[in-house]
Every structure is written in C-alpha cells, then in structure tokens.
C-alpha positions in Angstrom: -32.7 4.4 -16.0 -35.3 6.7 -14.7 -34.2 8.8 -11.8 -35.8 8.1 -8.6 -35.7 11.5 -7.2 -37.3 13.1 -10.4 -39.7 15.8 -9.5 -43.2 14.3 -9.4 -46.1 15.7 -11.1 -49.2 17.1 -9.4 -50.7 13.9 -8.1 -54.2 15.8 -7.8 -54.7 16.5 -11.5 -53.7 12.9 -12.8 -56.4 10.1 -13.5 -56.4 6.8 -12.2 -54.5 5.4 -15.2 -51.9 8.3 -15.2 -51.3 7.3 -11.5 -51.3 3.4 -11.9 -48.4 4.4 -14.9 -46.5 6.5 -12.4 -46.5 3.8 -9.6 -45.2 1.2 -12.2 -42.5 3.6 -13.4 -41.1 4.3 -9.7 -41.6 0.8 -8.7 -39.6 -0.2 -11.9 -36.7 2.3 -11.2 -36.4 1.4 -7.4 -36.4 -2.3 -8.3 -33.5 -1.5 -10.7 -31.5 0.3 -8.2 -31.8 -2.5 -5.6 -30.8 -4.7 -8.0 -27.9 -2.7 -9.1 -26.7 -2.4 -5.5 -27.1 -6.2 -5.1 -25.0 -6.7 -8.2 -22.3 -4.4 -6.8 -22.0 -6.2 -3.5 -21.9 -9.6 -5.1 -19.0 -8.2 -7.7 -17.2 -6.8 -4.8 -17.2 -10.1 -2.8 -16.2 -12.2 -5.6 -13.2 -9.6 -6.5 -11.9 -9.8 -2.8 -11.7 -13.5 -3.3 -9.3 -12.9 -6.1 -7.2 -9.8 -4.6 -4.3 -11.8 -3.6 -3.7 -13.1 -7.1 -0.9 -11.7 -9.4 -3.1 -8.8 -10.3 -3.9 -7.6 -6.9 -3.0 -4.1 -7.3 -5.2 -3.6 -10.4 -8.3 -5.6 -8.7 -7.6 -3.3 -5.5 -8.4 -0.1 -7.5 -11.2 -1.7 -9.3 -12.6 -2.8 -5.7 -12.0 0.9 -4.5 -14.2 2.2 -7.4 -17.3 -0.3 -7.0 -17.2 0.4 -3.2 -17.3 4.1 -3.9 -20.0 3.6 -6.4 -22.0 1.3 -4.0 -21.5 3.6 -1.1 -23.1 6.4 -3.1 -26.1 4.2 -4.2 -26.8 3.0 -0.7 -26.7 6.9 0.7 -28.7 8.0 -2.1 -31.2 5.1 -1.2 -31.2 6.3 2.6 -31.8 9.8 1.5 -34.7 9.1 -0.7 -37.1 7.2 1.6 -39.4 4.7 -0.4 -42.8 6.2 -0.5 -45.4 4.0 1.8 -47.4 2.9 -1.3 -44.2 1.2 -2.8 -42.5 0.0 0.4 -44.7 -3.1 0.5 -43.7 -4.0 -3.3 -40.0 -3.7 -3.0 -38.2 -6.4 -0.9 -35.2 -4.4 0.3 -32.4 -6.4 2.0 -31.4 -4.8 5.5 -28.8 -6.1 7.4 -30.0 -7.4 10.7 -29.9 -5.1 13.7 -28.3 -6.6 16.7 -28.4 -5.6 20.1 -26.2 -3.0 21.3 -23.2 -4.4 23.5 -24.1 -4.6 27.2 -20.3 -3.4 27.7 -20.9 0.0 26.7 -21.7 2.5 29.3 -25.0 3.8 29.2 -26.9 7.1 30.4 -30.6 6.7 31.3 -32.8 9.6 30.1 -36.3 9.6 31.3 -38.8 11.4 30.0 -41.6 11.7 32.7 -45.3 12.8 31.3 -46.3 16.4 31.9 -49.7 15.5 33.4 -49.5 15.2 37.1 -53.1 13.8 37.3 -55.6 11.9 34.9 -56.5 14.6 32.2 -59.9 13.0 31.9 -61.1 12.6 35.4 -58.3 14.1 37.7 -57.6 10.7 39.3 -54.0 9.7 40.6 -51.7 8.4 37.8 -50.1 5.1 38.8 -47.2 3.4 36.8 -48.4 0.9 34.3 -45.3 0.2 32.5 -42.7 1.8 30.2 -41.4 2.0 26.6 -37.7 1.6 26.3 -35.5 2.3 23.0 -31.6 2.9 22.9 -29.5 5.0 20.7 -25.9 4.7 19.9 -24.3 8.1 20.5 -20.6 9.0 20.2 -18.5 11.2 22.4 -15.2 12.4 20.7 -11.7 11.6 22.0 -10.3 14.5 24.0 -6.9 15.9 24.8 -6.2 16.8 28.5 -2.7 18.1 30.0 -1.4 16.0 32.9 0.7 18.2 35.2 3.2 16.5 37.5 4.2 18.1 40.5 7.4 17.2 42.4 7.3 19.1 45.8 10.6 19.4 47.4 11.1 19.2 51.2 14.0 20.3 53.2 14.9 19.5 56.7 14.9 22.0 59.3 17.7 20.6 61.2 20.4 19.4 58.4 19.0 21.2 55.4 18.6 17.8 53.4 16.4 18.0 50.5 14.1 15.2 49.5 11.9 14.9 46.4 10.3 11.9 44.9 12.5 10.9 41.4 11.0 11.9 38.1 8.8 9.1 36.4 10.4 7.9 33.3 8.8 8.7 30.1 8.2 6.6 27.1 10.3 9.0 25.0 13.0 11.0 26.7 12.1 14.6 27.3 9.0 13.9 25.2 5.6 16.0 25.3 3.3 12.8 24.6 1.9 10.4 27.3 1.9 6.7 26.5 -1.9 6.9 25.7 -1.5 9.8 23.0 1.7 7.9 21.7 -0.4 4.6 21.4 -3.2 6.5 19.6 -0.8 8.2 16.9 1.0 4.8 16.4 -2.2 2.6 16.0 -4.0 5.4 14.0 -1.0 5.2 11.5 -0.6 1.5 11.5 -3.7 -0.2 12.0 -6.3 2.6 11.0 -4.2 3.5 8.1 -4.1 7.3 8.9 -1.1 9.0 7.8 0.6 11.5 10.0 -0.4 14.7 8.2 -4.0 13.6 8.3 -3.8 13.1 11.8 -2.3 16.6 12.1 -5.1 18.2 10.6 -7.5 16.3 13.0 -5.8 17.5 16.1 -5.5 21.0 14.7 -9.5 20.9 14.4 -9.8 19.9 18.3 -7.3 22.9 19.0 -4.1 21.3 19.4 -1.3 21.8 16.8 1.0 19.2 16.4 3.2 19.2 13.3 3.8 16.3 11.3 7.2 16.2 11.9 6.6 16.2 15.9 4.4 13.0 15.2 6.9 11.5 13.2 9.4 11.9 16.1 6.8 10.2 18.5 6.5 7.4 16.2 10.1 7.0 15.9 10.9 7.3 19.6 7.9 5.0 20.6 9.2 2.3 17.9 12.8 2.5 19.5 11.2 2.0 22.8 9.4 -1.1 21.9 12.3 -2.8 20.1 12.9 -5.2 22.9 9.3 -6.3 22.8 9.6 -7.0 19.2 12.5 -9.3 19.5 10.5 -10.9 22.0 7.7 -11.7 19.7 10.4 -12.9 16.9 11.8 -15.3 19.5 8.4 -16.8 20.6 7.4 -17.2 16.8 10.4 -18.8 15.7 10.2 -21.3 18.6 7.2 -22.9 17.0 7.3 -26.3 15.1 4.9 -24.9 12.5 4.9 -21.6 10.9 2.8 -19.8 8.1 4.9 -17.8 5.8 4.0 -15.0 3.1 5.1 -11.8 1.7 3.9 -8.8 0.0 5.4 -5.8 -2.0 5.7 -2.4 -0.3 6.8 0.5 -2.5 9.9 2.4 -0.9 11.0 6.1 -1.9 14.7 5.6 -3.2 17.0 7.9 -1.8 18.2 10.9 -4.3 16.1 10.4 -7.2 12.3 10.6 -6.0 11.4 7.2 -7.5 10.0 4.2 -5.8 11.5 1.0 -5.5 9.8 -2.3 -4.4 10.7 -3.7 -1.0 8.9 -6.6 0.8 7.5 -7.2 4.1 7.7 -10.9 4.9 5.1 -12.2 7.7 5.6 -15.4 9.7 2.4 -16.4 11.8 2.5 -18.8 14.8 -1.0 -20.1 15.4 -2.0 -23.7 16.3 -5.3 -23.0 18.0 -7.1 -24.9 14.8 -5.2 -28.0 16.2 -6.7 -27.4 19.7 -3.4 -25.7 21.1 -3.6 -23.1 23.9 -0.3 -21.6 23.1 -0.8 -18.0 22.3 -1.0 -16.8 18.6 1.5 -14.3 17.4 3.0 -12.8 14.0 6.4 -11.3 13.3 6.9 -9.2 10.3 10.2 -8.5 8.8 11.3 -6.1 6.1 13.8 -6.5 3.2 14.6 -4.3 0.3 14.0 -7.1 -2.3 12.8 -10.6 -2.6 15.8 -12.4 -3.0 15.7 -16.0 -1.2 18.4 -15.0 1.1 15.9 -12.9 3.4 13.4 -15.8 4.2 16.8 -18.0 4.8 18.2 -15.5 7.2 14.6 -14.8 9.0 14.2 -18.2 9.6 17.8 -19.5 10.4 17.1 -20.7 13.7 13.7 -22.2 12.8 13.1 -26.3 13.1 9.8 -27.5 11.8 7.2 -26.9 8.7 6.7 -24.1 7.0 3.3 -23.4 5.3 3.7 -21.3 2.3 3.2 -20.7 -1.1 5.2 -21.8 -4.1 7.8 -19.1 -4.0 11.3 -20.5 -5.2 13.1 -18.7 -2.4 12.1 -20.8 0.4 13.9 -23.8 -1.7 17.1 -22.7 0.2 15.2 -23.4 3.7 13.7 -26.9 2.5 17.4 -28.0 1.1 18.9 -27.7 4.6 16.7 -30.7 5.8 15.7 -28.8 9.0 12.7 -27.0 7.4 9.9 -29.0 5.9 7.6 -27.5 3.1 3.8 -27.8 3.4 2.0 -26.4 0.5 -1.2 -24.4 0.3 -4.6 -25.8 -1.2 -6.0 -22.5 -1.3 -3.5 -21.4 -4.2 -4.4 -24.6 -6.0 -8.2 -23.9 -5.6 -7.6 -20.3 -6.6 -6.2 -21.3 -10.0 -9.2 -23.5 -10.7 -11.8 -20.8 -9.5 -10.4 -18.5 -11.7 -10.4 -21.0 -14.6 -14.2 -21.8 -14.1 -15.5 -18.3 -13.8 -13.7 -17.5 -17.0 -14.3 -20.5 -19.1 -16.9 -22.6 -17.0 -14.3 -25.4 -17.5 -16.0 -28.8 -16.9 -12.6 -30.1 -15.3 -12.1 -26.9 -13.1 -15.6 -27.4 -11.7 -14.8 -30.9 -10.9 -11.6 -29.8 -9.4 -13.3 -27.2 -7.1 -16.0 -29.8 -5.9 -13.3 -32.5 -4.9 -11.5 -29.3 -3.0 -14.6 -28.5 -1.4 -15.0 -31.8 0.1 -11.7 -31.6 1.5 -12.4 -28.1 3.2 -15.6 -29.6 4.5 -13.5 -32.4 6.3 -11.4 -29.5 7.8 -14.2 -27.6 9.0 -15.3 -30.4 10.9 -12.1 -31.1 12.8 -11.0 -27.6 13.5 -10.3 -27.1 17.0 -9.7 -31.1 17.6 -6.5 -32.6 18.9 -3.6 -33.3 16.4 -3.8 -37.1 16.8 -7.8 -37.1 15.9 -7.3 -34.6 13.2 -4.3 -36.8 11.6 -6.2 -40.0 12.2 -9.6 -38.4 10.5 -7.5 -37.0 7.6 -6.0 -40.3 7.0 -9.2 -42.1 6.8 -11.1 -39.7 4.9 -9.4 -36.9 3.2 -6.3 -39.2 1.9 -8.5 -41.4 -0.3 -9.8 -38.0 -1.9 -6.3 -36.7 -2.4 -5.1 -40.0 -3.8 -8.3 -40.2 -6.2 -7.7 -36.5 -7.4 -4.0 -37.5 -8.3 -4.9 -40.2 -10.4 -7.9 -37.8 -12.0 -5.5 -35.0 -12.8 -3.0 -37.6 -14.4 -5.9 -39.2 -16.5 -7.0 -35.7 -17.6 -3.9 -34.4 -18.7 -3.9 -36.5 -22.1 -7.1 -35.1 -23.1 -5.9 -31.4 -22.8 -3.8 -29.1 -24.9 -0.2 -28.7 -23.5 -0.7 -25.3 -23.5 -4.1 -24.9 -21.9 -4.5 -23.0 -18.8 -6.1 -26.1 -17.2 -3.1 -28.1 -18.2 -1.1 -25.4 -16.2 -3.2 -25.5 -13.3 -3.0 -29.3 -13.2 0.9 -29.1 -13.5 0.8 -26.5 -10.6 -0.7 -28.9 -8.2 0.9 -32.4 -9.3 4.3 -30.4 -9.2 3.8 -29.9 -5.5 1.9 -33.1 -4.6 4.3 -34.3 -1.6 4.1 -30.9 -0.1 0.4 -30.6 -0.7 -0.2 -34.1 1.0 2.0 -33.4 3.8 -0.7 -32.0 6.2 -2.4 -35.3 6.1 0.6 -36.8 7.9 0.5 -34.1 10.8 -2.6 -33.0 12.4 -0.8 -29.8 13.6 -0.6 -28.6 10.0 -3.4 -26.7 8.2 -4.8 -27.2 4.6 -3.6 -23.9 3.5 -1.7 -20.7 4.4 -4.8 -18.5 4.8 -3.2 -17.5 8.3 -0.3 -15.6 6.8 -2.6 -14.0 3.9 -4.8 -12.7 6.7 -2.1 -11.1 8.5 -1.0 -9.3 5.1 -4.2 -7.6 4.8 -3.5 -4.8 7.0 -0.4 -4.1 4.8 -2.4 -4.3 2.1 -5.0 -1.6 3.2 -2.3 0.7 4.8 -0.2 0.5 1.3 -3.5 2.0 -0.4 -3.1 5.4 1.9 0.7 5.6 2.2 1.4 5.2 -1.6 5.2 4.4 -0.1 7.4 4.0 2.7 9.7 6.9 3.1 12.8 4.7 3.2 14.0 1.3 4.1 14.2 2.2 7.6 10.6 3.3 7.6 9.9 -0.3 6.1 11.7 -1.7 9.1 9.9 0.2 11.6 6.5 -0.7 9.9 7.4 -4.2 10.0 8.0 -3.7 13.9 4.7 -2.0 14.6 2.9 -4.5 12.5 4.1 -7.4 14.6 3.1 -5.8 18.0 -0.4 -4.8 16.5 -1.0 -8.0 14.5 -0.2 -10.1 17.6 -2.4 -7.9 19.9 -5.3 -8.8 17.4 -4.7 -12.2 17.0 -4.9 -12.6 21.0 -8.2 -10.3 20.7 -6.8 -7.4 22.4 -7.3 -3.8 21.4 -4.1 -2.9 19.9 -4.5 0.8 21.2 -5.1 -0.3 24.8 -2.1 -2.8 24.5 0.4 -0.1 23.4 -0.8 2.2 25.9 -0.6 -0.4 28.6 3.1 -1.3 27.4 4.5 2.4 26.8 3.3 3.3 30.5 5.5 0.2 31.9 8.3 -0.8 29.5 10.7 2.0 30.8 11.0 0.7 34.2 10.5 -2.9 33.3 13.5 -5.3 33.8 14.7 -6.4 30.4 15.1 -10.1 31.5 11.2 -10.2 32.1 10.4 -8.5 28.8 7.9 -11.7 28.0 5.8 -10.4 30.6 4.9 -7.3 28.5 3.8 -9.7 25.5 0.0 -9.4 24.5 -1.2 -12.6 26.1 0.7 -12.1 29.5 -0.4 -8.6 30.0 -4.0 -9.5 31.5 -6.0 -6.8 29.5 -9.8 -7.2 28.8 -10.2 -9.2 25.3 -12.3 -8.3 22.5 -15.4 -10.5 22.2 -15.7 -11.7 18.5 -18.6 -14.2 19.0 -21.2 -11.5 17.5 -18.7 -10.1 15.0 -16.1 -10.9 12.4 -12.3 -10.4 12.5 -12.4 -6.9 10.9 -15.5 -5.4 13.0 -15.8 -5.1 16.4 -17.8 -3.1 19.2 -18.6 -5.8 21.6 -15.9 -6.2 24.6 -15.8 -8.3 27.4 -15.2 -5.4 29.9 -16.6 -1.9 30.1 -14.8 0.9 28.5 -15.6 4.5 29.3 -15.8 6.7 26.4 -14.4 9.8 28.1 -12.4 9.6 31.2 -11.1 12.1 33.6 -8.3 10.0 34.9 -5.6 8.3 33.1 -7.0 4.9 33.7 -10.1 3.1 32.3 -11.6 0.3 34.5 -12.2 -3.4 34.0 -14.2 -6.0 36.2 -11.0 -7.9 37.0 -9.4 -4.9 38.6 -6.5 -4.4 36.2 -6.3 -0.9 34.5 -4.8 0.2 31.1 -3.6 3.6 30.6 -5.4 4.4 27.6 -7.9 7.1 26.3 -11.3 5.2 26.5 -13.2 5.9 23.2 -15.6 3.7 20.9 -13.7 2.7 18.0 -15.8 1.2 14.9 -13.6 -0.3 12.5 -14.9 0.0 9.0 -13.8 -3.0 6.7 -14.3 -1.6 2.9 -17.7 -0.4 2.1 -19.7 -3.0 3.9 -20.7 -1.2 7.4 -22.1 -3.6 9.9 -23.3 -2.1 13.3 -24.4 -4.5 15.9 
C-alpha cells in the first residue's frame, strides 16, 4: 500500500497527466487506509462479543493488538490532514460531536476588538452580536495539606484545660485524607492503575509516596469499609432473584513464585428491567478454586431464582429446592453465532433469527411491571419457544451426532426447562448479562495486574469491587462515594450502617442519558475541577469530601467525547 506521508514531488514541474496520476494515487492510498480502519473497528466489535467464551484470554490479547493497531492508524490519520483537493472525495466517518455538558464549570474569555472606533470613518462602534465557541480543557488534580489545629484553653480560676477532641481518621494515625484514600483505591480497582504506577505519577507531582505506603492505605481503607461490604452482601442476598457468574483470577502462590487460579464470584441484584424501584447492587466473593462448595456457601441464605450459566457447581444449590435455576439464552445464542460465523450453517442462522425474535419482545417490555411482562411472554414468547423446541428435535436426525450444530442443540435442549422459566416469572430476565457486565471491570484489571498477590488480596479486591460496582449501578461516581463514606464511617453507628449504602447517601448521580455505561462526562450537578476547600458543591446542598476533577473513562480504543 502506498504511504500517505510519502514526500511529494515538485508539483510545479508536473504536467496535467502527472498531477492527475498523483491525485489518483493519493486518493487510492487514503481510501485504503480508511477501509483498513473501518475493518479493524468491525473486527474488534465482533471479537468483543465473543470475549466471554472459552478462549477469552486469547481473544483479549488479540483485541489488545488490534486496538493498538487501530489507535496508531487513527493517530496517523489525524497527524496527516487530508489535502483540500482530496477531502471532498473521501467520505471520512467522524463521531458526532455532542454539546459539552452544562454541568461542567465554565470560564468566559472575552476578546474585545482593538479598535475603539470605526477604522473607516471614525464612528462609534455598537454591539451587533457575538460569536461563541467552547474548548474543553483539563485542570490537573493537585495535592494539598490540611493542618488541623486544636487550641488548648485553660481556666484562669481553676486551671481546667479544655480542647476540642481530635477527629477520627479513616486510618488510625494515617497520613492520607479520605479524598486521597478514595482516589488511590478507585485508581487501582476502577481505573486499573497499579500502585507502583500511581507512585510514579505522584512523584512527578512532587509528592513521594512509596508503593508500600500506598499498599498500607489500601489495606487500611479496605479494613475500614468491611462493615459496608457486609451490608451490601446482606442486601443482595435478600433478593428473590440473583444473577450469578464467576471469572478466573491468577493468584501468586506462596513460596514458589508461581501463580495459581483463584475465582471471583459475582452476584447481582437488579430488578429495574421489571419496573422495580429497589436499588441495584452487586456483591463479589473470592475463592481459591472453582469447587461447587463456594457458591453453595455464598448463597446459603438465599431463597429464590438464580440466573446463571450451565456451571455444574450450581447444581448443589438447585438440589436443595430453595434455589431455582433460570438458564441464560445469551449462552445458547453465542454457540449458534459462533457456528454461523465459522461455517454459515443454515440451522445456526435460523436459530439466531428465532432467538432474535425473543430478544425483540424483551426489548419492548423492558421496564414494565412483572405481571405484564409475564402475560406478554406467555402470549408471544412461549409459542416461539415451543416451536423452537420441536424444530430442534426435528433437526437432530438430519445431523451428524458429533457435529458442532448437534452439540449446540443438545446444549439448549438439555437446559430447556431452565431456559423456559423466565416466561413464567415476570421478574426474571432472558439472560445473565447483568452478571457478565459486572465482571468486565475484573477482566480489564486482570490485564494490568497480571496476578493478585495472595488470597487475601483476592478477598480485598472482591470487597472493593462490591463497593465500586454497586456505586456504578446506582450511577454514582465511585470516587465521590468512597470519599463520602471514608469521611463519615469512623463516627457512624454500626447499627445504622445501611445509611451509608450508595443509594442512601444522597450524592449526585451521573447522567447517562447521553452516554453509555463505560464513558461518562455529564453529571446532574456541577463538580469543581480544582477546589480550595475540602468539599465540592451540588445544587441540592449536599456536599462530598472529594477532590473535584474531570474524569474521562476510556473504554478500549474507542474514544467518545461528548
């Protein structure tokens, strides 16, 4: 492929035919580069849909490489502007530019004309109008030191000494304030920035914080937040329906320097699709292996329906009779989708079309009351499912017993009662995507951490993921939430710990009406980028102890800026 940035010849000495040939050459190269970018974008999106399959780790590495290649191509394109003569010939696709959020603080810079009078006739100048454009700027976060002074006063008559009691700190005798602790914890677990990298960043800002110091802060904050994690666990397990899933986490084995595979389990309570106003929440738990005893212990007090994949370890729960299985149609669809992509199987194609009809019905009834959802499913979805079951059975004799399509059909038929259960309960969902979404943060962090330092580190990660994940589900900035909690939890009565749950603290919520779940700039209340006091402000009068800053969350290589 011709390089777009090749040195141009002297255009003044070229004749018309040579100039035309040069334009055609450059046009061909630019169109080829644009097609390559679009092909990579399509391939990345397709691989991401497959990322939770059996080869997710290999796919993750493949996606990483493709995203780096795509990033490099897009940077190259931006650094080499298209010549004006070619700009109209190449339909470049650019993301739609959205208005900057009204919640962001604004500084107005007015550029007055130098002329005080009309330069032509000397007449008086009157205002005709104005042109306004906005530029998004970033103000770096900064450190500050808060000196707490407690004067001692003595009585002139009896020598009695009075002094204000020392305030409780999030960590006993700790140097870090609650906002800094929240920033370190969220940077590690939500932004996937290991502590040694944070230490380097802070050193560039003139503050030397050793990695061991930061580790001590994270451990102390985790210990302080334990009662809140227990409250989230109790709240989640009180639900009548849960989404459950697990993911591997490499853990450093003590003594030999090698890694073993631990598991992080997630249990999600989220009934919003069924019109419920109950707050969503997620609880993570760590285990050193994937034995079925772990989910059995985690859900020992749970009574209701578990929406999960076909992992055999959950069978122990179903055998008790107090937990009912609801299988995941996304897993069934994924098997047929892979077959269609690989072999263009007609049976796989028809299966996908039938499943797509089921999902179309779910899209229509999302957010409606459970009884209405159940009625519509029985009227419209159940006949489709009954027809699909008969079609599956009729297709099997026409297929080889060992074919991949046969295996996909047997996978579905073997779970048919559990796959059908959602039709009889309007509170249930068609799939287990809520749990898979909760695990994405773990998958992203795993690429940066490589492994957890110990089983205790896995348990600590599970606790922090529970708090951060629950805050995100309730559209609350995790850093603002943890800062708020760490400011108050030391003095908060333990029997009223539920008041500090994310949905009870009254913090401003992130407005996701213009963005997706991974990228958010808009907020429903103003946030100061740099503050001179410890509190930001919100229109509702509630304050949060947090370093105000503009956080742009970048998901993969696709960068959207409203």
